[in-house]
DSSP file (Angstrom, degrees, kcal/mol; ACC not computed):
  #  RESIDUE AA STRUCTURE BP1 BP2  ACC     N-H-->O    O-->H-N    N-H-->O    O-->H-N    TCO  KAPPA ALPHA  PHI   PSI    X-CA   Y-CA   Z-CA
    1    1 A M              0   0    0      0, 0.0     2,-0.1     0, 0.0     5,-0.0   0.000 360.0 360.0 360.0 129.4   13.0   34.4  -29.2
    2    2 A G    >   -     0   0    0      1,-0.1     3,-1.0     4,-0.0     4,-0.3  -0.325 360.0-106.1 -85.6 169.3   15.0   32.6  -26.6
    3    3 A C  G >  S+     0   0    0      1,-0.2     3,-0.7     2,-0.2    -1,-0.1   0.774 115.6  61.8 -66.5 -26.1   13.9   31.2  -23.3
    4    4 A D  G 3  S+     0   0    0      1,-0.2    -1,-0.2    14,-0.0    14,-0.0   0.693 105.1  46.2 -76.6 -16.9   15.6   34.0  -21.4
    5    5 A T  G <  S+     0   0    0     -3,-1.0    -1,-0.2     2,-0.0    -2,-0.2   0.339  82.1 122.1-106.7   6.7   13.5   36.8  -23.0
    6    6 A L    <   -     0   0    0     -3,-0.7     2,-0.1    -4,-0.3    -3,-0.0  -0.417  62.6-121.5 -69.4 142.0   10.0   35.2  -22.7
    7    7 A R     >  -     0   0    0     -2,-0.1     4,-2.3     1,-0.1     5,-0.2  -0.378  32.9-100.1 -74.9 165.0    7.4   37.1  -20.9
    8    8 A V  H  > S+     0   0    0      1,-0.2     4,-1.8     2,-0.2    -1,-0.1   0.901 121.7  47.2 -57.3 -47.2    5.8   35.5  -17.8
    9    9 A E  H  > S+     0   0    0      1,-0.2     4,-1.0     2,-0.2    -1,-0.2   0.852 113.0  49.7 -67.3 -32.1    2.6   34.3  -19.6
   10   10 A E  H  > S+     0   0    0      1,-0.2     4,-1.4     2,-0.2    -1,-0.2   0.847 106.3  57.1 -72.3 -32.5    4.6   32.9  -22.5
   11   11 A R  H  < S+     0   0    0     -4,-2.3     4,-0.4     1,-0.2    -2,-0.2   0.897 100.8  56.8 -63.6 -39.1    6.9   31.1  -20.1
   12   12 A R  H >< S+     0   0    0     -4,-1.8     3,-0.6     1,-0.2    -1,-0.2   0.883 109.2  46.0 -60.0 -37.1    3.9   29.3  -18.6
   13   13 A R  H 3< S+     0   0    0     -4,-1.0    -1,-0.2     1,-0.2     3,-0.2   0.778 119.8  38.9 -75.7 -26.2    3.0   28.0  -22.1
   14   14 A Q  T 3X S+     0   0    0     -4,-1.4     4,-2.5    -3,-0.2     3,-0.3   0.079  74.4 116.3-116.0  24.7    6.5   26.9  -22.9
   15   15 A V  H <> S+     0   0    0     -3,-0.6     4,-2.3    -4,-0.4    -1,-0.2   0.907  77.8  54.5 -59.2 -41.1    7.8   25.5  -19.6
   16   16 A A  H  4 S+     0   0    0     -3,-0.2    -1,-0.2     1,-0.2    -2,-0.1   0.871 112.1  44.2 -62.0 -35.2    8.2   22.1  -21.1
   17   17 A F  H  4 S+     0   0    0     -3,-0.3     4,-0.3     1,-0.2    -1,-0.2   0.887 122.0  36.5 -74.7 -39.9   10.3   23.5  -23.9
   18   18 A C  H  X S+     0   0    0     -4,-2.5     4,-2.7    -7,-0.2     3,-0.3   0.603  89.8  93.5 -91.5 -13.3   12.5   25.7  -21.7
   19   19 A L  H  X S+     0   0    0     -4,-2.3     4,-2.2     1,-0.2     5,-0.2   0.885  85.5  48.6 -54.8 -47.5   12.8   23.5  -18.6
   20   20 A P  H  > S+     0   0    0      0, 0.0     4,-2.2     0, 0.0    -1,-0.2   0.913 114.3  47.3 -60.0 -39.1   16.1   21.8  -19.6
   21   21 A W  H  > S+     0   0    0     -3,-0.3     4,-2.1    -4,-0.3     6,-0.2   0.912 111.1  50.8 -66.4 -41.8   17.6   25.2  -20.4
   22   22 A L  H  <>S+     0   0    0     -4,-2.7     6,-1.8     1,-0.2     5,-1.7   0.851 111.4  48.3 -65.9 -33.9   16.4   26.8  -17.2
   23   23 A V  H ><5S+     0   0    0     -4,-2.2     3,-1.0    -5,-0.3    -1,-0.2   0.932 113.9  45.1 -71.2 -45.8   17.8   24.0  -15.1
   24   24 A T  H 3<5S+     0   0    0     -4,-2.2    -2,-0.2     1,-0.3    -1,-0.2   0.807 110.6  54.8 -69.7 -27.8   21.2   24.0  -16.8
   25   25 A A  T 3<5S-     0   0    0     -4,-2.1    -1,-0.3    -5,-0.2    -2,-0.2   0.560 114.6-116.8 -80.7  -7.3   21.4   27.8  -16.6
   26   26 A G  T < 5S+     0   0    0     -3,-1.0    -3,-0.2    -4,-0.4    -2,-0.1   0.571  84.5 117.0  84.8   8.1   20.8   27.7  -12.9
   27   27 A V  S   <S+     0   0    0     -5,-1.7     2,-0.4    -6,-0.2    -4,-0.2   0.897  78.4  32.7 -74.4 -40.7   17.5   29.5  -13.0
   28   28 A L  S    S-     0   0    0     -6,-1.8    -2,-0.3    -9,-0.2    -1,-0.1  -0.886  79.8-128.0-116.5 147.1   15.5   26.5  -11.7
   29   29 A E        -     0   0    0     -2,-0.4     2,-0.3    -3,-0.1    -6,-0.1  -0.774  33.7-113.4 -86.5 134.5   16.6   23.8   -9.2
   30   30 A P        -     0   0    0      0, 0.0     2,-0.4     0, 0.0    -1,-0.0  -0.542  33.8-141.7 -68.1 131.2   15.9   20.3  -10.5
   31   31 A R        -     0   0    0     -2,-0.3     2,-0.7     2,-0.0    -3,-0.0  -0.779   4.8-148.3 -98.9 137.2   13.2   18.8   -8.4
   32   32 A V        -     0   0    0     -2,-0.4     2,-0.7     2,-0.0     0, 0.0  -0.914  16.6-141.0-101.6 119.8   13.3   15.2   -7.4
   33   33 A R        -     0   0    0     -2,-0.7     2,-0.6     2,-0.0    -2,-0.0  -0.716  11.6-153.2 -85.6 119.6    9.8   13.8   -7.1
   34   34 A V        -     0   0    0     -2,-0.7     2,-0.7     2,-0.0    -2,-0.0  -0.827   7.1-145.5 -95.1 120.5    9.6   11.5   -4.2
   35   35 A S        -     0   0    0     -2,-0.6     2,-0.4     0, 0.0    -2,-0.0  -0.773  22.6-177.3 -89.3 118.0    6.9    8.9   -4.7
   36   36 A R        -     0   0    0     -2,-0.7     3,-0.1     0, 0.0    -2,-0.0  -0.882  27.8-116.8-115.3 146.8    5.2    8.1   -1.3
   37   37 A M        -     0   0    0     -2,-0.4     5,-0.1     1,-0.1     0, 0.0  -0.572  41.1-103.2 -74.7 143.2    2.5    5.6   -0.6
   38   38 A P     >  -     0   0    0      0, 0.0     4,-2.2     0, 0.0     3,-0.2  -0.268  33.2-108.4 -60.6 156.8   -0.7    7.2    0.6
   39   39 A K  H  > S+     0   0    0      1,-0.2     4,-2.1     2,-0.2     5,-0.2   0.875 119.6  53.6 -57.9 -40.5   -1.3    6.8    4.4
   40   40 A Y  H  > S+     0   0    0      1,-0.2     4,-1.7     2,-0.2    -1,-0.2   0.902 108.6  49.3 -62.4 -40.9   -4.1    4.3    3.9
   41   41 A A  H  > S+     0   0    0     -3,-0.2     4,-1.2     1,-0.2    -1,-0.2   0.875 108.7  53.3 -66.6 -36.6   -1.8    2.1    1.7
   42   42 A Q  H  < S+     0   0    0     -4,-2.2     4,-0.4     1,-0.2     3,-0.3   0.894 107.1  52.2 -63.7 -39.0    1.0    2.3    4.4
   43   43 A Q  H >< S+     0   0    0     -4,-2.1     3,-1.0     1,-0.2     6,-0.2   0.867 105.3  54.9 -65.6 -35.4   -1.5    1.1    7.0
   44   44 A L  H 3< S+     0   0    0     -4,-1.7    -1,-0.2     1,-0.2    -2,-0.2   0.797 109.9  47.0 -67.7 -26.9   -2.4   -1.9    4.8
   45   45 A R  T 3< S+     0   0    0     -4,-1.2     2,-0.5    -3,-0.3    -1,-0.2   0.422  87.2 107.3 -93.1   0.5    1.2   -2.9    4.6
   46   46 A D    X>  -     0   0    0     -3,-1.0     4,-2.8    -4,-0.4     3,-0.8  -0.699  61.8-151.2 -83.8 121.8    1.8   -2.5    8.4
   47   47 A H  T 34 S+     0   0    0     -2,-0.5    -1,-0.1     1,-0.3     6,-0.1   0.757  94.9  56.4 -66.4 -24.2    2.1   -5.9   10.0
   48   48 A D  T 34 S+     0   0    0      1,-0.1    -1,-0.3    57,-0.1    -5,-0.0   0.764 117.2  33.4 -78.1 -23.3    0.7   -4.6   13.3
   49   49 A R  T <4 S+     0   0    0     -3,-0.8    -2,-0.2     1,-0.2    -1,-0.1   0.791 119.4  47.7 -98.6 -34.2   -2.5   -3.3   11.6
   50   50 A N    ><  -     0   0    0     -4,-2.8     3,-0.7    -7,-0.2    -1,-0.2  -0.908  55.5-178.2-116.0 107.4   -3.1   -5.9    8.9
   51   51 A P  T 3  S+     0   0    0      0, 0.0     3,-0.3     0, 0.0     4,-0.1   0.588  78.5  59.6 -78.5  -8.4   -2.8   -9.5   10.0
   52   52 A C  T 3>  +     0   0    0      1,-0.2     4,-2.1     2,-0.1     5,-0.1  -0.105  60.1 120.5-114.7  35.6   -3.4  -10.9    6.5
   53   53 A I  H <> S+     0   0    0     -3,-0.7     4,-2.8     1,-0.2     5,-0.2   0.913  76.9  52.0 -65.1 -41.9   -0.6   -9.4    4.4
   54   54 A A  H  > S+     0   0    0     -3,-0.3     4,-2.3     1,-0.2    -1,-0.2   0.907 111.2  47.1 -62.4 -41.3    0.8  -12.8    3.4
   55   55 A E  H  > S+     0   0    0      2,-0.2     4,-2.2     1,-0.2    -1,-0.2   0.882 111.8  51.3 -68.0 -37.5   -2.6  -13.9    2.2
   56   56 A T  H  X S+     0   0    0     -4,-2.1     4,-2.3     2,-0.2    -2,-0.2   0.943 111.9  46.0 -62.3 -48.0   -3.1  -10.6    0.3
   57   57 A D  H  X S+     0   0    0     -4,-2.8     4,-2.5     1,-0.2    -2,-0.2   0.887 111.6  52.3 -63.5 -39.0    0.3  -11.0   -1.4
   58   58 A A  H  X S+     0   0    0     -4,-2.3     4,-2.2    -5,-0.2    -1,-0.2   0.909 110.4  47.0 -64.9 -41.4   -0.3  -14.6   -2.3
   59   59 A S  H  X S+     0   0    0     -4,-2.2     4,-2.2     2,-0.2    -2,-0.2   0.896 113.2  48.8 -69.5 -37.8   -3.7  -13.8   -3.9
   60   60 A R  H  X S+     0   0    0     -4,-2.3     4,-2.5     2,-0.2    -2,-0.2   0.906 111.1  50.2 -66.0 -40.1   -2.2  -10.9   -5.9
   61   61 A K  H  X S+     0   0    0     -4,-2.5     4,-2.9     2,-0.2    -2,-0.2   0.909 109.7  51.4 -64.2 -40.5    0.7  -13.1   -7.0
   62   62 A C  H  X S+     0   0    0     -4,-2.2     4,-2.1     2,-0.2     7,-0.2   0.921 109.9  49.3 -61.2 -43.5   -1.7  -15.8   -8.1
   63   63 A M  H  <>S+     0   0    0     -4,-2.2     5,-3.2     1,-0.2     6,-0.3   0.917 112.9  47.2 -62.3 -42.8   -3.7  -13.2  -10.1
   64   64 A D  H ><5S+     0   0    0     -4,-2.5     3,-1.1     1,-0.2    -2,-0.2   0.923 113.8  47.4 -63.2 -43.8   -0.5  -11.9  -11.8
   65   65 A D  H 3<5S+     0   0    0     -4,-2.9    -1,-0.2     1,-0.2    -2,-0.2   0.807 114.9  45.7 -68.7 -29.8    0.7  -15.5  -12.6
   66   66 A N  T ><5S-     0   0    0     -4,-2.1     3,-1.0    -5,-0.2    -1,-0.2   0.071 115.1-107.4-105.9  23.8   -2.6  -16.6  -14.0
   67   67 A N  T < 5S-     0   0    0     -3,-1.1    -3,-0.2     1,-0.2     3,-0.1   0.847  72.8 -60.8  58.0  37.2   -3.4  -13.5  -16.2
   68   68 A Y  T 3 <S+     0   0    0     -5,-3.2     2,-0.9     1,-0.2    -1,-0.2   0.807  87.2 152.9  60.1  35.3   -6.1  -12.3  -13.8
   69   69 A K    X   -     0   0    0     -3,-1.0     3,-1.5    -6,-0.3     4,-0.4  -0.851  29.6-162.5 -92.7 106.3   -8.3  -15.3  -14.2
   70   70 A K  G >  S+     0   0    0     -2,-0.9     3,-1.6     1,-0.3     7,-0.2   0.810  82.5  64.6 -63.0 -32.6  -10.2  -15.3  -10.9
   71   71 A D  G >  S+     0   0    0      1,-0.3     3,-0.5     2,-0.2    -1,-0.3   0.721  96.9  58.4 -66.7 -18.4  -11.3  -18.9  -11.1
   72   72 A M  G <  S+     0   0    0     -3,-1.5    -1,-0.3     1,-0.2    -2,-0.2   0.639 109.6  44.0 -80.5 -14.9   -7.7  -20.0  -10.9
   73   73 A C  G <> S+     0   0    0     -3,-1.6     4,-2.1    -4,-0.4     3,-0.4   0.133  70.5 117.0-118.7  19.3   -7.2  -18.3   -7.6
   74   74 A T  H <> S+     0   0    0     -3,-0.5     4,-2.6     1,-0.2     5,-0.2   0.851  75.8  56.8 -61.1 -34.5  -10.3  -19.2   -5.6
   75   75 A D  H  > S+     0   0    0      1,-0.2     4,-2.1     2,-0.2    -1,-0.2   0.909 108.5  46.9 -62.9 -40.5   -8.2  -21.1   -3.0
   76   76 A Y  H  > S+     0   0    0     -3,-0.4     4,-2.3     2,-0.2    -2,-0.2   0.898 111.9  50.6 -66.6 -40.5   -6.2  -18.0   -2.3
   77   77 A F  H  X S+     0   0    0     -4,-2.1     4,-2.6     2,-0.2    -2,-0.2   0.909 110.7  48.9 -64.3 -41.9   -9.3  -15.8   -2.1
   78   78 A L  H  X S+     0   0    0     -4,-2.6     4,-2.8     2,-0.2     5,-0.2   0.896 110.1  51.2 -65.0 -40.0  -10.9  -18.2    0.4
   79   79 A K  H  X S+     0   0    0     -4,-2.1     4,-2.1    -5,-0.2    -1,-0.2   0.915 111.9  47.3 -64.0 -41.2   -7.8  -18.3    2.5
   80   80 A Y  H  X S+     0   0    0     -4,-2.3     4,-2.6     2,-0.2    -2,-0.2   0.927 112.7  49.2 -63.3 -44.8   -7.7  -14.5    2.6
   81   81 A K  H  X S+     0   0    0     -4,-2.6     4,-2.3     1,-0.2    -2,-0.2   0.907 112.3  47.7 -62.5 -42.4  -11.4  -14.3    3.4
   82   82 A N  H  X S+     0   0    0     -4,-2.8     4,-2.6     2,-0.2    -1,-0.2   0.866 110.4  52.9 -67.3 -35.8  -11.0  -16.8    6.2
   83   83 A C  H  X S+     0   0    0     -4,-2.1     4,-2.4    -5,-0.2     5,-0.3   0.946 110.5  46.6 -62.6 -48.8   -8.0  -14.9    7.6
   84   84 A R  H  X S+     0   0    0     -4,-2.6     4,-2.1     1,-0.2    -2,-0.2   0.903 114.0  48.6 -61.1 -41.4   -9.9  -11.6    7.7
   85   85 A K  H  X S+     0   0    0     -4,-2.3     4,-2.5    -5,-0.2    -1,-0.2   0.922 110.5  51.0 -65.3 -44.1  -12.9  -13.3    9.4
   86   86 A F  H  X S+     0   0    0     -4,-2.6     4,-1.8     1,-0.2    -2,-0.2   0.940 115.3  40.8 -58.6 -50.1  -10.7  -15.0   12.0
   87   87 A W  H  X S+     0   0    0     -4,-2.4     4,-2.4     1,-0.2    -1,-0.2   0.808 112.3  55.8 -73.8 -28.8   -8.9  -11.9   13.0
   88   88 A H  H  X S+     0   0    0     -4,-2.1     4,-2.6    -5,-0.3    -1,-0.2   0.922 107.6  49.6 -66.0 -42.8  -12.1   -9.8   12.9
   89   89 A D  H  X S+     0   0    0     -4,-2.5     4,-2.2     2,-0.2    -2,-0.2   0.909 112.2  47.7 -61.8 -42.0  -13.7  -12.2   15.3
   90   90 A I  H  X S+     0   0    0     -4,-1.8     4,-2.5     2,-0.2    -1,-0.2   0.916 111.6  50.7 -64.4 -42.5  -10.7  -12.0   17.6
   91   91 A M  H  X S+     0   0    0     -4,-2.4     4,-2.1     1,-0.2    -2,-0.2   0.912 110.8  48.2 -62.9 -42.5  -10.8   -8.2   17.4
   92   92 A M  H  X S+     0   0    0     -4,-2.6     4,-2.3     2,-0.2    -1,-0.2   0.887 111.0  51.2 -65.7 -38.5  -14.5   -8.0   18.2
   93   93 A Q  H  X S+     0   0    0     -4,-2.2     4,-1.9     2,-0.2    -2,-0.2   0.919 110.9  47.9 -63.7 -43.5  -14.0  -10.4   21.2
   94   94 A R  H  <>S+     0   0    0     -4,-2.5     5,-2.8     8,-0.2     4,-0.5   0.872 110.6  52.4 -65.1 -36.4  -11.2   -8.2   22.5
   95   95 A K  H ><5S+     0   0    0     -4,-2.1     3,-0.9     1,-0.2    -2,-0.2   0.916 108.9  49.1 -65.4 -42.9  -13.4   -5.1   22.0
   96   96 A R  H 3<5S+     0   0    0     -4,-2.3    -1,-0.2     1,-0.2    -2,-0.2   0.857 112.2  49.2 -63.0 -34.9  -16.2   -6.7   24.0
   97   97 A N  T 3<5S-     0   0    0     -4,-1.9    -1,-0.2    -5,-0.2    -2,-0.2   0.497 115.6-116.8 -83.7  -3.7  -13.7   -7.6   26.8
   98   98 A G  T < 5 +     0   0    0     -3,-0.9     2,-0.4    -4,-0.5    -3,-0.2   0.716  58.9 156.1  77.5  21.3  -12.3   -4.0   26.8
   99   99 A V      < -     0   0    0     -5,-2.8    -1,-0.3    -6,-0.2    -2,-0.1  -0.674  37.0-121.6 -84.3 131.9   -8.8   -5.1   25.7
  100  100 A K  S    S+     0   0    0     -2,-0.4     2,-0.1     1,-0.1    -5,-0.0  -0.957  90.6  35.4-118.4 139.9   -6.8   -2.3   24.0
  101  101 A P  S    S-     0   0    0      0, 0.0     4,-0.1     0, 0.0    -1,-0.1   0.656  77.3-152.1 -72.3 156.7   -5.6   -2.3   21.3
  102  102 A E  S    S+     0   0    0     -2,-0.1    -8,-0.2     2,-0.1    -7,-0.1   0.879  83.1  60.6 -67.2 -38.2   -8.4   -4.3   19.7
  103  103 A M  S    S-     0   0    0     -9,-0.1    -1,-0.1   -11,-0.0   -15,-0.1  -0.814  94.3-123.2 -90.0 123.2   -6.2   -5.8   17.1
  104  104 A P        -     0   0    0      0, 0.0    -2,-0.1     0, 0.0   -13,-0.0  -0.276  29.9-105.8 -61.8 150.8   -3.4   -7.9   18.6
  105  105 A S     >  -     0   0    0      1,-0.1     4,-2.7    -4,-0.1     5,-0.2  -0.193  36.4 -97.6 -69.3 170.3    0.2   -6.8   17.7
  106  106 A A  H  > S+     0   0    0      1,-0.2     4,-1.8     2,-0.2     5,-0.1   0.873 125.7  50.5 -59.9 -38.2    2.1   -9.0   15.3
  107  107 A E  H  > S+     0   0    0      2,-0.2     4,-1.6     1,-0.2    -1,-0.2   0.918 111.2  47.6 -67.0 -43.2    3.9  -10.7   18.2
  108  108 A E  H  > S+     0   0    0      1,-0.2     4,-2.3     2,-0.2    -2,-0.2   0.900 110.0  53.3 -63.8 -40.3    0.6  -11.5   19.9
  109  109 A R  H  X S+     0   0    0     -4,-2.7     4,-2.8     1,-0.2    -1,-0.2   0.885 104.7  55.1 -63.2 -37.6   -0.9  -12.8   16.7
  110  110 A K  H  X S+     0   0    0     -4,-1.8     4,-1.8     1,-0.2    -1,-0.2   0.917 109.6  46.8 -61.5 -42.5    2.0  -15.2   16.2
  111  111 A K  H  X S+     0   0    0     -4,-1.6     4,-1.6     2,-0.2    -2,-0.2   0.893 111.6  51.4 -65.4 -40.3    1.4  -16.6   19.7
  112  112 A I  H  X S+     0   0    0     -4,-2.3     4,-1.4     1,-0.2    -2,-0.2   0.920 109.6  49.7 -62.9 -43.7   -2.3  -16.9   19.0
  113  113 A L  H  < S+     0   0    0     -4,-2.8    -1,-0.2     1,-0.2    -2,-0.2   0.858 108.9  52.5 -65.4 -34.2   -1.7  -18.8   15.8
  114  114 A E  H  < S+     0   0    0     -4,-1.8    -1,-0.2     1,-0.2    -2,-0.2   0.837 110.8  47.7 -69.1 -31.6    0.7  -21.2   17.5
  115  115 A S  H  < S+     0   0    0     -4,-1.6     2,-0.4    -3,-0.1    -1,-0.2   0.724 104.9  68.0 -81.4 -22.0   -2.0  -22.0   20.1
  116  116 A V  S  < S-     0   0    0     -4,-1.4     2,-0.6    -5,-0.1    -1,-0.0  -0.839  81.4-131.7-103.3 133.9   -4.8  -22.5   17.6
  117  117 A E  S    S-     0   0    0     -2,-0.4    -3,-0.1     1,-0.2    -2,-0.1  -0.749  79.9 -21.9 -87.1 122.1   -4.7  -25.5   15.3
  118  118 A K  S    S-     0   0    0     -2,-0.6    -1,-0.2    -5,-0.2    -5,-0.0   0.941  70.1-178.9  45.6  71.4   -5.4  -24.6   11.6
  119  119 A P              0   0    0      0, 0.0    -1,-0.1     0, 0.0    -2,-0.1   0.845 360.0 360.0 -69.0 -32.1   -7.2  -21.3   12.2
  120  120 A Y              0   0    0    -35,-0.0   -37,-0.2   -34,-0.0   -38,-0.1   0.320 360.0 360.0-156.8 360.0   -7.8  -20.6    8.5
């Protein structure tokens, strides 16, 4: 029995077998699956929302380079932790002062880092 004569319920079971034939015969359109990052992941990579992207990338690279031995990357982890703490404190101060947005933009953060000596 060919793919063109299959009943509907049989087609469901044999889609994997018939799919190439159905695409070449023009019955189905080939679909291109677009892989998108989830919205939360996009926010983590946004420089205006996440001030510690460089520290995150550095710690992940260290883990990759050292075969995921955490004790080899403690300096990177501490730098990331200090970065998050520094910007969290600034965000809380701005919130108390009623400044919007609470997290400074990437440009504002650059100016803040230039004015502060060794923040983290």
